DRENTI-29304 format. One record per residue (C-alpha): residue number from 1; x negated, y, z. Coordinates in steps of 0.001 Angstrom, whole numbers. Example, Ala and Ser with C-alpha at 12.3 -4.5 7.8 and 13.67 -1.06 7.14 Angstrom:
@num:1&u:-12300&v:-4500&w:7800
@num:2&u:-13670&v:-1060&w:7140
//
This chain:
@num:1&u:6273&v:-13474&w:60387
@num:2&u:9341&v:-12557&w:58818
@num:3&u:8000&v:-11514&w:55985
@num:4&u:6503&v:-14314&w:55289
@num:5&u:9065&v:-16849&w:56175
@num:6&u:11137&v:-13848&w:53469
@num:7&u:8561&v:-14493&w:50680
@num:8&u:8431&v:-18359&w:51242
@num:9&u:12498&v:-18442&w:51137
@num:10&u:12573&v:-16815&w:47956
@num:11&u:10082&v:-18662&w:46305
@num:12&u:12560&v:-21719&w:46897
@num:13&u:14924&v:-20082&w:45843
@num:14&u:13967&v:-18363&w:42844
@num:15&u:12111&v:-22473&w:42121
@num:16&u:15808&v:-23319&w:42710
@num:17&u:16913&v:-21144&w:39895
@num:18&u:14550&v:-22123&w:37472
@num:19&u:14800&v:-25889&w:37820
@num:20&u:18703&v:-25297&w:37290
@num:21&u:18414&v:-23703&w:34222
@num:22&u:15820&v:-25783&w:33195
@num:23&u:18557&v:-28463&w:33871
@num:24&u:21145&v:-26681&w:31641
@num:25&u:21429&v:-26504&w:28068
@num:26&u:20331&v:-22893&w:28026
@num:27&u:16633&v:-23446&w:27911
@num:28&u:17059&v:-24488&w:24721
@num:29&u:19997&v:-22035&w:23457
@num:30&u:19591&v:-21100&w:19976
@num:31&u:19200&v:-17183&w:19170
@num:32&u:19637&v:-16290&w:15232
@num:33&u:17309&v:-13544&w:14966
@num:34&u:17048&v:-11587&w:11369
@num:35&u:13873&v:-9663&w:10555
@num:36&u:14243&v:-6788&w:7955
@num:37&u:10783&v:-6106&w:6185
@num:38&u:9807&v:-3527&w:3607
@num:39&u:5771&v:-2700&w:2698
@num:40&u:3963&v:-646&w:733
@num:41&u:6950&v:2849&w:1085
@num:42&u:4201&v:5026&w:448
@num:43&u:6270&v:7696&w:930
@num:44&u:9272&v:7323&w:-1246
@num:45&u:12130&v:8757&w:365
@num:46&u:13669&v:9705&w:-2936
@num:47&u:14481&v:7235&w:-5505
@num:48&u:10900&v:6853&w:-7306
@num:49&u:10733&v:9199&w:-10695
@num:50&u:12613&v:9022&w:-13269
@num:51&u:15261&v:6311&w:-11954
@num:52&u:13676&v:4006&w:-9571
@num:53&u:11599&v:706&w:-9249
@num:54&u:12941&v:-1742&w:-12515
@num:55&u:13432&v:-5122&w:-10900
@num:56&u:14984&v:-7981&w:-12856
@num:57&u:16949&v:-10564&w:-11162
@num:58&u:17971&v:-13947&w:-11756
@num:59&u:21361&v:-13318&w:-13689
@num:60&u:20631&v:-10370&w:-16011
@num:61&u:17512&v:-10122&w:-18539
@num:62&u:18206&v:-6017&w:-17437
@num:63&u:16184&v:-4326&w:-14999
@num:64&u:18402&v:-2877&w:-11570
@num:65&u:16970&v:217&w:-10849
@num:66&u:15657&v:264&w:-7211
@num:67&u:14717&v:2368&w:-4279
@num:68&u:15261&v:5776&w:-2715
@num:69&u:15340&v:6022&w:1681
@num:70&u:19205&v:6931&w:1553
@num:71&u:19821&v:3588&w:-15
@num:72&u:17349&v:1470&w:1992
@num:73&u:18824&v:2667&w:5272
@num:74&u:22787&v:1356&w:4128
@num:75&u:21111&v:-1865&w:2967
@num:76&u:19706&v:-1810&w:6488
@num:77&u:22591&v:-1020&w:7667
@num:78&u:24609&v:-3387&w:6251
@num:79&u:21909&v:-6086&w:7467
@num:80&u:22048&v:-5300&w:10982
@num:81&u:25961&v:-5448&w:11176
@num:82&u:26163&v:-9348&w:10335
@num:83&u:23346&v:-9559&w:13334
@num:84&u:23262&v:-7758&w:16346
@num:85&u:19248&v:-9337&w:16901
@num:86&u:17594&v:-7601&w:13901
@num:87&u:14333&v:-5868&w:13581
@num:88&u:13370&v:-3912&w:10791
@num:89&u:9199&v:-4381&w:10322
@num:90&u:6582&v:-2828&w:7619
@num:91&u:3222&v:-4477&w:6269
@num:92&u:1275&v:-1713&w:6179
@num:93&u:883&v:1698&w:3417
@num:94&u:4354&v:3353&w:5006
@num:95&u:2362&v:7143&w:3951
@num:96&u:215&v:8618&w:2068
@num:97&u:-686&v:7522&w:-1882
@num:98&u:2980&v:9258&w:-2053
@num:99&u:4871&v:11105&w:-4479
@num:100&u:4671&v:14792&w:-4088
@num:101&u:7427&v:15734&w:-1397
@num:102&u:5364&v:13717&w:1359
@num:103&u:2267&v:15172&w:135
@num:104&u:3437&v:18627&w:458
@num:105&u:4119&v:17970&w:3815
@num:106&u:1208&v:15661&w:5137
@num:107&u:3419&v:12542&w:5784
@num:108&u:5964&v:14171&w:7922
@num:109&u:8978&v:13974&w:6004
@num:110&u:7949&v:10051&w:5406
@num:111&u:7831&v:9600&w:8834
@num:112&u:11203&v:11153&w:9390
@num:113&u:12908&v:9267&w:7282
@num:114&u:11143&v:5851&w:8418
@num:115&u:12037&v:6767&w:12211
@num:116&u:15994&v:7237&w:11085
@num:117&u:16017&v:3828&w:8501
@num:118&u:15241&v:2342&w:12147
@num:119&u:11523&v:992&w:11634
@num:120&u:10489&v:-488&w:15147
@num:121&u:7088&v:-1857&w:14272
@num:122&u:4611&v:-1924&w:11429
@num:123&u:965&v:-2777&w:10291
@num:124&u:-1585&v:-123&w:9732
@num:125&u:-2992&v:-788&w:5566
@num:126&u:-5400&v:926&w:4342
@num:127&u:-3657&v:4265&w:2839
@num:128&u:-2812&v:5011&w:6638
@num:129&u:-6626&v:5575&w:7110
@num:130&u:-6407&v:7537&w:3848
@num:131&u:-7130&v:10973&w:5526
@num:132&u:-8949&v:9276&w:8743
@num:133&u:-8480&v:7919&w:11892
@num:134&u:-7650&v:11138&w:13670
@num:135&u:-4688&v:11968&w:11215
@num:136&u:-3388&v:8642&w:11777
@num:137&u:-2940&v:8551&w:15213
@num:138&u:-1371&v:12122&w:14714
@num:139&u:1368&v:10473&w:12737
@num:140&u:1554&v:8026&w:15674
@num:141&u:1569&v:10119&w:18369
@num:142&u:2820&v:13911&w:16695
@num:143&u:1285&v:17147&w:16990
@num:144&u:535&v:19557&w:14121
@num:145&u:-1670&v:19103&w:10870
@num:146&u:-4978&v:19949&w:11505
@num:147&u:-4871&v:23616&w:9021
@num:148&u:-1673&v:23392&w:8150
@num:149&u:610&v:26301&w:8284
@num:150&u:3216&v:25578&w:11407
@num:151&u:6739&v:25872&w:9460
@num:152&u:6050&v:26110&w:5978
@num:153&u:3605&v:22213&w:5763
@num:154&u:3701&v:20965&w:8677
@num:155&u:5819&v:20669&w:11737
@num:156&u:8475&v:22055&w:10198
@num:157&u:11007&v:20952&w:12426
@num:158&u:11521&v:23736&w:15017
@num:159&u:7539&v:23813&w:14985
@num:160&u:6904&v:20482&w:15657
@num:161&u:6463&v:17035&w:14960
@num:162&u:6547&v:14282&w:17095
@num:163&u:5057&v:11576&w:15430
@num:164&u:6069&v:7726&w:14659
@num:165&u:9075&v:6410&w:16916
@num:166&u:8089&v:2789&w:15337
@num:167&u:4224&v:1653&w:16810
@num:168&u:2008&v:995&w:14736
@num:169&u:-406&v:-2274&w:15238
@num:170&u:-4120&v:-2737&w:14425
@num:171&u:-5363&v:-5789&w:15771
@num:172&u:-8247&v:-6241&w:13514
@num:173&u:-9290&v:-2423&w:13851
@num:174&u:-11592&v:-1775&w:16574
@num:175&u:-13737&v:979&w:17953
@num:176&u:-17214&v:1287&w:19161
@num:177&u:-15877&v:912&w:22711
@num:178&u:-14365&v:-2865&w:21889
@num:179&u:-10748&v:-2011&w:22125
@num:180&u:-8707&v:-1708&w:19316
@num:181&u:-8088&v:2133&w:17741
@num:182&u:-3414&v:1070&w:17924
@num:183&u:-1895&v:-1918&w:19903
@num:184&u:-2762&v:-5382&w:18269
@num:185&u:1100&v:-7253&w:19224
@num:186&u:4805&v:-6199&w:19808
@num:187&u:6958&v:-8246&w:21620
@num:188&u:10991&v:-8137&w:21586
@num:189&u:13461&v:-9871&w:23247
@num:190&u:16472&v:-11300&w:21853
@num:191&u:19230&v:-13171&w:23904
@num:192&u:15859&v:-14396&w:25963
@num:193&u:13973&v:-15524&w:23329
@num:194&u:10894&v:-13010&w:22635
@num:195&u:9184&v:-13005&w:19533
@num:196&u:5439&v:-11322&w:19116
@num:197&u:4521&v:-9465&w:16515
@num:198&u:914&v:-9430&w:15233
@num:199&u:-54&v:-6393&w:12946
@num:200&u:-3442&v:-5862&w:11167
@num:201&u:-4479&v:-4538&w:7929
@num:202&u:-7639&v:-6454&w:5168
@num:203&u:-10945&v:-6598&w:6546
@num:204&u:-12242&v:-5149&w:3615
@num:205&u:-10646&v:-1660&w:4047
@num:206&u:-13938&v:671&w:4311
@num:207&u:-13960&v:-116&w:851
@num:208&u:-10999&v:1444&w:-138
@num:209&u:-11189&v:4538&w:1536
@num:210&u:-13661&v:7348&w:2444
@num:211&u:-16117&v:5592&w:4892
@num:212&u:-16311&v:8996&w:7080
@num:213&u:-12798&v:8574&w:8029
@num:214&u:-13501&v:5151&w:9476
@num:215&u:-16513&v:5805&w:11080
@num:216&u:-17115&v:3867&w:14084
@num:217&u:-14749&v:1415&w:13426
@num:218&u:-14933&v:-2289&w:13053
@num:219&u:-12549&v:-3922&w:10574
@num:220&u:-12442&v:-8147&w:11984
@num:221&u:-11831&v:-10829&w:10103
@num:222&u:-7925&v:-11739&w:9627
@num:223&u:-7308&v:-15115&w:10052
@num:224&u:-9599&v:-14919&w:13403
@num:225&u:-8179&v:-12256&w:14721
@num:226&u:-4317&v:-13904&w:14317
@num:227&u:-5162&v:-16935&w:15928
@num:228&u:-6687&v:-15114&w:18666
@num:229&u:-3750&v:-12971&w:19262
@num:230&u:-986&v:-15902&w:18517
@num:231&u:-2102&v:-18226&w:20774
@num:232&u:-1955&v:-15096&w:23932
@num:233&u:1292&v:-14348&w:22797
@num:234&u:2164&v:-18225&w:22889
@num:235&u:664&v:-18302&w:26329
@num:236&u:2263&v:-15020&w:27469
@num:237&u:5671&v:-16771&w:26470
@num:238&u:6237&v:-16311&w:22759
@num:239&u:8851&v:-18377&w:21485
@num:240&u:8192&v:-17049&w:17587
@num:241&u:5159&v:-14996&w:16241
@num:242&u:5351&v:-12904&w:13313
@num:243&u:2389&v:-11976&w:11436
@num:244&u:2505&v:-8301&w:9732
@num:245&u:-732&v:-7981&w:7560
@num:246&u:-1613&v:-5810&w:4882
@num:247&u:-3309&v:-7965&w:2702
@num:248&u:-1134&v:-9810&w:-82
@num:249&u:-1143&v:-11895&w:-3213
@num:250&u:515&v:-12356&w:-6548
@num:251&u:2966&v:-15129&w:-8234
@num:252&u:3663&v:-15435&w:-11958
@num:253&u:8051&v:-15591&w:-11137
@num:254&u:9507&v:-13003&w:-13733
@num:255&u:12721&v:-12315&w:-11661
@num:256&u:13507&v:-11423&w:-8482
@num:257&u:13391&v:-13567&w:-5195
@num:258&u:11906&v:-17134&w:-7194
@num:259&u:11059&v:-19149&w:-3736
@num:260&u:9354&v:-21659&w:-6259
@num:261&u:6682&v:-19446&w:-6005
@num:262&u:5101&v:-20166&w:-9295
@num:263&u:1068&v:-19821&w:-9416
@num:264&u:583&v:-18027&w:-6401
@num:265&u:-3000&v:-16720&w:-5927
@num:266&u:-4371&v:-14054&w:-4285
@num:267&u:-6501&v:-13048&w:-999
@num:268&u:-3432&v:-13820&w:1397
@num:269&u:-3639&v:-17639&w:640
@num:270&u:-6646&v:-17919&w:2375
@num:271&u:-6203&v:-16202&w:5567
@num:272&u:-2915&v:-18460&w:5535
@num:273&u:-4040&v:-21626&w:5334
@num:274&u:-6529&v:-20457&w:7989
@num:275&u:-3576&v:-19864&w:10489
@num:276&u:-3044&v:-22050&w:13252
@num:277&u:263&v:-23684&w:14546
@num:278&u:750&v:-21135&w:16686
@num:279&u:1960&v:-18757&w:13778
@num:280&u:5478&v:-18492&w:12093
@num:281&u:5772&v:-15734&w:9348
@num:282&u:3764&v:-13802&w:7833
@num:283&u:5094&v:-10521&w:6109
@num:284&u:2253&v:-9212&w:3404
@num:285&u:1824&v:-6458&w:1419
@num:286&u:-1279&v:-4431&w:-388
@num:287&u:-631&v:-5846&w:-3676
@num:288&u:3047&v:-4277&w:-4597
@num:289&u:4169&v:-7767&w:-5590
@num:290&u:7673&v:-9752&w:-4586
@num:291&u:7329&v:-12758&w:-3377
@num:292&u:8872&v:-15680&w:-644
@num:293&u:7057&v:-18497&w:-228
@num:294&u:6138&v:-21338&w:2100
@num:295&u:2089&v:-21664&w:2688
@num:296&u:838&v:-24156&w:5097
@num:297&u:4250&v:-24364&w:6752
@num:298&u:4443&v:-20937&w:7512
@num:299&u:6917&v:-18975&w:5429
@num:300&u:4886&v:-16360&w:3393
@num:301&u:7038&v:-13203&w:2328
@num:302&u:6437&v:-9632&w:793
@num:303&u:8835&v:-6827&w:-995
@num:304&u:6908&v:-5538&w:-4095
@num:305&u:6597&v:-1365&w:-3218
@num:306&u:8245&v:1883&w:-2791
@num:307&u:11473&v:503&w:-1693
@num:308&u:12380&v:-1754&w:-3941
@num:309&u:13929&v:-4111&w:-1968
@num:310&u:14255&v:-5247&w:1553
@num:311&u:13008&v:-9027&w:2725
@num:312&u:15970&v:-10422&w:4956
@num:313&u:13987&v:-13373&w:7077
@num:314&u:16543&v:-14927&w:8887
@num:315&u:14839&v:-17456&w:12432
@num:316&u:16784&v:-19659&w:14589
@num:317&u:14747&v:-20288&w:17863
@num:318&u:14916&v:-21668&w:20605
@num:319&u:12678&v:-21353&w:24223
@num:320&u:10713&v:-24051&w:22722
@num:321&u:10178&v:-22830&w:19046
@num:322&u:11584&v:-21890&w:15697
@num:323&u:14132&v:-24971&w:14569
@num:324&u:14513&v:-22942&w:10945
@num:325&u:13527&v:-20386&w:8997
@num:326&u:14669&v:-18605&w:5899
@num:327&u:13996&v:-15517&w:3995
@num:328&u:15639&v:-13536&w:531
@num:329&u:14456&v:-10385&w:-1224
@num:330&u:17391&v:-8080&w:-1932
@num:331&u:17105&v:-5191&w:-4032
@num:332&u:18016&v:-1629&w:-2783
@num:333&u:20437&v:-1064&w:-5667
@num:334&u:20631&v:2486&w:-6274
@num:335&u:23005&v:4767&w:-8132
@num:336&u:21263&v:5749&w:-10876
@num:337&u:22280&v:2545&w:-12837
@num:338&u:24780&v:2842&w:-15415
@num:339&u:25823&v:-1206&w:-15065
@num:340&u:24964&v:-4064&w:-13311
@num:341&u:24554&v:-7559&w:-13372
@num:342&u:28200&v:-9440&w:-12199
@num:343&u:27973&v:-9559&w:-8581
@num:344&u:25469&v:-6474&w:-8216
@num:345&u:26919&v:-3173&w:-6343
@num:346&u:25227&v:-384&w:-6436
@num:347&u:24621&v:946&w:-2335
@num:348&u:26070&v:4165&w:-1277
@num:349&u:23701&v:6278&w:344
@num:350&u:23454&v:6732&w:3978
@num:351&u:24555&v:10564&w:4618
@num:352&u:22547&v:11106&w:7388
@num:353&u:19063&v:9946&w:5681
@num:354&u:20033&v:11551&w:2425
@num:355&u:20698&v:14968&w:3848
@num:356&u:16855&v:14141&w:5588
@num:357&u:15813&v:13851&w:2126
@num:358&u:17032&v:16457&w:814
@num:359&u:16203&v:19011&w:3355
@num:360&u:12461&v:18201&w:2787
@num:361&u:13356&v:18019&w:-1229
@num:362&u:14643&v:21737&w:-783
@num:363&u:11818&v:22491&w:917
@num:364&u:9143&v:21424&w:-1902
@num:365&u:11158&v:22472&w:-5169
@num:366&u:9380&v:25792&w:-5778
@num:367&u:6058&v:24466&w:-5854
@num:368&u:7200&v:20965&w:-6797
@num:369&u:9062&v:22603&w:-9919
@num:370&u:6258&v:24967&w:-11029
@num:371&u:5499&v:24673&w:-14891
@num:372&u:1726&v:23719&w:-15364
@num:373&u:1399&v:22607&w:-19189
@num:374&u:2999&v:20166&w:-21391
@num:375&u:2213&v:17099&w:-22845
@num:376&u:3287&v:15278&w:-26496
@num:377&u:4310&v:12120&w:-25598
@num:378&u:4042&v:9787&w:-22360
@num:379&u:1194&v:9055&w:-20774
@num:380&u:711&v:6105&w:-18899
@num:381&u:-1544&v:3772&w:-16925
@num:382&u:-2037&v:352&w:-17572
@num:383&u:1331&v:-1619&w:-16468
@num:384&u:1068&v:-5516&w:-16341
@num:385&u:4599&v:-7168&w:-16279
@num:386&u:4797&v:-9619&w:-13425
@num:387&u:6787&v:-10650&w:-11062
@num:388&u:10165&v:-8653&w:-11327
@num:389&u:8824&v:-5268&w:-11775
@num:390&u:5924&v:-3700&w:-13907
@num:391&u:2639&v:-2812&w:-11876
@num:392&u:-228&v:-970&w:-12401
@num:393&u:-3186&v:-3126&w:-13779
@num:394&u:-6688&v:-2216&w:-12510
@num:395&u:-8139&v:-4177&w:-15041
@num:396&u:-7543&v:-2304&w:-17669
@num:397&u:-8060&v:932&w:-19097
@num:398&u:-4618&v:3557&w:-19111
@num:399&u:-4652&v:6599&w:-20793
@num:400&u:-3200&v:8192&w:-17360
@num:401&u:-6657&v:7137&w:-16233
@num:402&u:-8866&v:8274&w:-19010
@num:403&u:-6652&v:11943&w:-18559
@num:404&u:-7759&v:12180&w:-14681
@num:405&u:-11296&v:11704&w:-15754
@num:406&u:-11258&v:13897&w:-18530
@num:407&u:-10081&v:16858&w:-16385
@num:408&u:-13159&v:15539&w:-13545
@num:409&u:-15204&v:16204&w:-16632
@num:410&u:-14134&v:19655&w:-17192
@num:411&u:-14107&v:20438&w:-13576
@num:412&u:-17675&v:19941&w:-12812
@num:413&u:-20135&v:21845&w:-15305
@num:414&u:-23213&v:20200&w:-16380
@num:415&u:-21625&v:16440&w:-15675
@num:416&u:-23079&v:13740&w:-18671
@num:417&u:-19567&v:12314&w:-17927
@num:418&u:-16321&v:11297&w:-15343
@num:419&u:-15011&v:8566&w:-14269
@num:420&u:-12120&v:7096&w:-11605
@num:421&u:-11359&v:4746&w:-9866
@num:422&u:-8113&v:2712&w:-11465
@num:423&u:-6499&v:2483&w:-8008
@num:424&u:-6453&v:6793&w:-7541
@num:425&u:-4037&v:6970&w:-10140
@num:426&u:-824&v:6947&w:-8921
@num:427&u:1929&v:7466&w:-11597
@num:428&u:2493&v:8576&w:-14958
@num:429&u:3228&v:11836&w:-16698
@num:430&u:6584&v:11131&w:-18300
@num:431&u:7536&v:12860&w:-21422
@num:432&u:10888&v:14520&w:-20095
@num:433&u:12175&v:18116&w:-20428
@num:434&u:10434&v:18597&w:-24135
@num:435&u:7466&v:17339&w:-22609
@num:436&u:6719&v:20435&w:-19758
@num:437&u:4596&v:18963&w:-16729
@num:438&u:4797&v:20585&w:-13113
@num:439&u:2568&v:20703&w:-10307
@num:440&u:5086&v:18034&w:-8786
@num:441&u:4478&v:15674&w:-11694
@num:442&u:562&v:16373&w:-11117
@num:443&u:309&v:15982&w:-7283
@num:444&u:2087&v:12912&w:-8219
@num:445&u:-404&v:11648&w:-10458
@num:446&u:-2656&v:12454&w:-7787
@num:447&u:-2032&v:13076&w:-4110
@num:448&u:-5012&v:12390&w:-2413
@num:449&u:-6471&v:15975&w:-2404
@num:450&u:-9829&v:14606&w:-3233
@num:451&u:-13108&v:16697&w:-3519
@num:452&u:-14920&v:16260&w:-6968
@num:453&u:-18683&v:16120&w:-6400
@num:454&u:-21742&v:14417&w:-8401
@num:455&u:-24097&v:12128&w:-8080
@num:456&u:-27018&v:11032&w:-10440
@num:457&u:-27524&v:7561&w:-11606
@num:458&u:-30718&v:6330&w:-13841
@num:459&u:-29248&v:4651&w:-17026
@num:460&u:-30338&v:1101&w:-15789
@num:461&u:-27720&v:1561&w:-13097
@num:462&u:-24919&v:3332&w:-15082
@num:463&u:-25353&v:-958&w:-16348
@num:464&u:-25226&v:-1941&w:-13289
@num:465&u:-22399&v:208&w:-11851
@num:466&u:-20508&v:-683&w:-15178
@num:467&u:-21219&v:-4378&w:-13931
@num:468&u:-19647&v:-4172&w:-10884
@num:469&u:-16590&v:-3843&w:-12046
@num:470&u:-16254&v:-7799&w:-12881
@num:471&u:-18419&v:-9098&w:-10560
@num:472&u:-16943&v:-10949&w:-7660
@num:473&u:-15921&v:-8290&w:-4896
@num:474&u:-13872&v:-6699&w:-7690
@num:475&u:-12654&v:-9859&w:-9163
@num:476&u:-11508&v:-10872&w:-5486
@num:477&u:-9361&v:-8164&w:-5376
@num:478&u:-7606&v:-7456&w:-8407
@num:479&u:-5925&v:-9995&w:-11409
@num:480&u:-4914&v:-8696&w:-14433
@num:481&u:-4019&v:-8618&w:-18030
@num:482&u:-8244&v:-8839&w:-18146
@num:483&u:-8400&v:-11861&w:-15198
@num:484&u:-9778&v:-10381&w:-12770
@num:485&u:-12227&v:-7190&w:-11801
@num:486&u:-11170&v:-3017&w:-11819
@num:487&u:-11606&v:-964&w:-14631
@num:488&u:-13332&v:2490&w:-14062
@num:489&u:-11363&v:4359&w:-15928
@num:490&u:-13845&v:7394&w:-18212
@num:491&u:-13937&v:10272&w:-19475
@num:492&u:-13805&v:10610&w:-23636
@num:493&u:-18071&v:10735&w:-23230
@num:494&u:-18602&v:7210&w:-22017
@num:495&u:-17756&v:4640&w:-24330
@num:496&u:-18728&v:875&w:-24490
@num:497&u:-17577&v:-2544&w:-25408
@num:498&u:-17362&v:-5857&w:-22829
@num:499&u:-17519&v:-9380&w:-23830
@num:500&u:-14344&v:-11151&w:-22161
@num:501&u:-15881&v:-14425&w:-23152
@num:502&u:-18702&v:-13590&w:-20441
@num:503&u:-17916&v:-15116&w:-16693
@num:504&u:-16135&v:-12897&w:-14690
@num:505&u:-17058&v:-13029&w:-10362
@num:506&u:-20490&v:-13525&w:-11226
@num:507&u:-22269&v:-12730&w:-8107
@num:508&u:-23046&v:-9068&w:-7141
@num:509&u:-25864&v:-7514&w:-9239
@num:510&u:-25640&v:-10718&w:-11559
@num:511&u:-23022&v:-9509&w:-13763
@num:512&u:-23830&v:-9314&w:-17887
@num:513&u:-20289&v:-8790&w:-19595
@num:514&u:-21302&v:-5623&w:-21261
@num:515&u:-22290&v:-5912&w:-25041
@num:516&u:-25984&v:-4980&w:-25000
@num:517&u:-26594&v:-1510&w:-26727
@num:518&u:-23104&v:-871&w:-26710
@num:519&u:-22946&v:1741&w:-24161
@num:520&u:-22932&v:5492&w:-25483
@num:521&u:-23069&v:9052&w:-23610
@num:522&u:-21778&v:12112&w:-25421
@num:523&u:-21702&v:9625&w:-28849
@num:524&u:-25855&v:8851&w:-27939
@num:525&u:-26941&v:5605&w:-27083
@num:526&u:-27339&v:5059&w:-23318
@num:527&u:-31355&v:5836&w:-22167
@num:528&u:-31664&v:3301&w:-19357
@num:529&u:-34950&v:5615&w:-17673
@num:530&u:-32557&v:8598&w:-18416
@num:531&u:-31227&v:10158&w:-15182
@num:532&u:-27113&v:10829&w:-15786
@num:533&u:-24978&v:13350&w:-13784
@num:534&u:-21825&v:11426&w:-12885
@num:535&u:-18645&v:13425&w:-11937
@num:536&u:-16135&v:11526&w:-9844
@num:537&u:-14284&v:11931&w:-6674
@num:538&u:-15539&v:11830&w:-2931
@num:539&u:-14385&v:8004&w:-2602
@num:540&u:-16128&v:6841&w:-5714
@num:541&u:-18472&v:8627&w:-5109
@num:542&u:-19402&v:7011&w:-2007
@num:543&u:-19259&v:3876&w:-2870
@num:544&u:-15217&v:3132&w:-2486
@num:545&u:-13768&v:-116&w:-4517
@num:546&u:-16997&v:-1614&w:-3945
@num:547&u:-18847&v:556&w:-6805
@num:548&u:-22188&v:218&w:-4075
@num:549&u:-24467&v:1281&w:-7086
@num:550&u:-22584&v:4889&w:-6325
@num:551&u:-24204&v:5065&w:-3110
@num:552&u:-27801&v:3913&w:-4167
@num:553&u:-27828&v:7713&w:-6247
@num:554&u:-29250&v:10476&w:-5722
@num:555&u:-28644&v:14336&w:-5361
@num:556&u:-24712&v:13245&w:-4322
@num:557&u:-23695&v:17066&w:-4879
@num:558&u:-20048&v:18338&w:-3311
@num:559&u:-18611&v:20443&w:-5362
@num:560&u:-15747&v:21890&w:-3150
@num:561&u:-13532&v:21890&w:-5890
@num:562&u:-9910&v:19701&w:-5173
@num:563&u:-8937&v:16857&w:-7729
@num:564&u:-5321&v:19057&w:-8132
@num:565&u:-6960&v:22324&w:-9039
@num:566&u:-8978&v:20379&w:-12053
@num:567&u:-6161&v:19019&w:-12930
@num:568&u:-3763&v:22383&w:-12665
@num:569&u:-6828&v:24076&w:-14843
@num:570&u:-7050&v:21223&w:-16986
@num:571&u:-2992&v:20938&w:-17952
@num:572&u:-3667&v:25149&w:-18585
@num:573&u:-5902&v:24663&w:-20826
@num:574&u:-5071&v:22174&w:-22783
@num:575&u:-1593&v:22830&w:-23716
@num:576&u:641&v:20426&w:-25080
@num:577&u:-2000&v:17459&w:-24719
@num:578&u:-1274&v:14044&w:-26405
@num:579&u:-2603&v:10684&w:-25111
@num:580&u:-6003&v:9879&w:-25109
@num:581&u:-7630&v:7595&w:-27129
@num:582&u:-9521&v:4750&w:-25473
@num:583&u:-12812&v:4694&w:-24790
@num:584&u:-12876&v:1403&w:-23560
@num:585&u:-13594&v:-1635&w:-26100
@num:586&u:-13064&v:-5337&w:-25236
@num:587&u:-13693&v:-8363&w:-27605
@num:588&u:-13023&v:-11725&w:-27291
//
C-alpha cells in the first residue's frame, strides 16, 4: 500500500511539473541546430588528384581547387566552433570506388579518417555494397578483412580494426526476416529538442552492385519508407526530421550555391514531392551534383563529390517544430590554389587528420608509385561541365572507357569484343612526369577488383543490349550531353552509329536508336544469327546498370583474371599508349 501511495504521489508531482513546463516559455524556447553534411566522399582522404575538385564560385571565373580530408576537418571544426549544437552527417558512398590509398587497405583509411572528422550518422549508398553486405557490416562493426594480411593491408593499427564510430542507416534495406540490415533511424537531442534522422539508399541499388552481394535483401520504395519512419519519429517526440538519402538530381547552375536551383531534375524530385509534412530537410547524394533547393516545402541539398564542399544547414527548432531553416554549400578550399578570389581563404590542414592521412599514404607509397607503363597524352573520361564542377558524363563515349574495354579484350583470349559500363571508369590518366603511369594510377581508374568474365550473345541480343543504353531504365538514371542514358564503353572491335533524333527513353525492349546495318565486329557487319563472345566485368556480366540482356546470354564464364592485373599487363605491352580513336558515332 505504501508503494502504491508513493507511486500515486510521484505521478501527481510529475504531472504538476509537466504542467508547469507547459505553461512556461521553456516549451517553445528555440534551439539553433547546425547539420554539417557531406556525400559521395568515396574514400578521398588525400586531395583528389591532381590538385582537388575544381569548383566555380559566383565571384570568380577561375575554379577553386577543393577537397582533402585534412581540409574538410578544419572546415568542420570552424562550423562546429560557431554552433555548439552541431552534427556531421553523410548521404552515402563514403567508401569504395576510391583512390589507391583507401583501396589498397580495404577502405579502413577512409573509415579511420571519417571517424576523426567527426561523422556521426550516414545513410548507406550503393557503393557501400560493392563488396557485399558482409563487408559493409565489417566496416561498420570492425574486424579484419577476410583474406587480407593483418598489419599489411588490413588491421594496420596494432593488428585491429574497430570499425566506424558513426552509425550507418539503411531504412529501406530489409532482409528475409523483415528486419532492416542496419538501423533505420537515429536521434540526437540538442538542448531538449530531438532531431530524428532517416537514412536510406535508392531502391534500384541491386542494379548498381553485384547481385550476389545483396542476395536475400530487398530494397524498398524510398518515399513510402521515409514517410513511415518520419511519422514514427514524430510520434516518439522528434521536433524535426532530416532524411539522409543516397539519391539525387541535377541543376543547370554554373556556380556554387546557386539557390535559384535552375532546371532541377532527377530521381530525387518525385521522391521529395511524395514526402509528408513530417519531413523538414532532405540531404541527398549519388549524382555527384551540388545544389541547395526547396522542393515541396522542404530543403533539399547535395554537396557534390569527393569532399569538394560541405553543406551547412542551420535550423531554428522548438518543441513544436522547425521555425526556420537555411543552408549554404561551402567550398573546402585546399592549399594548392596559387590565387584565390577576393574574400576566399585557403583552409589550414587539421594536423591530427593530416598525420593520419600521411601515415596511410606512406604505407601505400611503394605499391602506389610502381611504374607500369606510359602514355603520350592525357586519357580522359567523357566529362560534362555542369553545376560547379566537371562531372563524368555517362551518356557519352570517353577515351578512358575505351582503354578499359581494350584491356578487357586483351585479357580475355577468344572474345569477339569487350564492353564496360561508364560508371566503372572512376578516373582519368593524366599526362605527368613525362607520361609515366603507375600502379596507383591504374587502381584509381579501376578500383573495384572486378573479375573479368565472358558471356555469349547472339547478334540480335547485341542489338538489344545496345538499345538498352537509351531505354527508360537508363534514361531515368543518367542525363548528359546526349540527353539521357548510359553509353557502354566499347573495345576497338565494336563500332556502330546511333541516331540522336530518334526518341529516347523507350520502354524496355522497344528502343530503336541504332542506325540499321551500322554495327561491325572487327570490321565485319554484325550477323543477328551469329553468336558472339563478349568480355566484360562481373558486374556488367550479371546484368548491372539495367543491362538485363546480359543475363539472357549463355556460357557465362569467370576467367579468374582480375581487372587490375589485366590493366597492368596491357600497359606493360603498350608502352607510350596514345589516346584511342572513338568507336561510336552519333548522327543528327
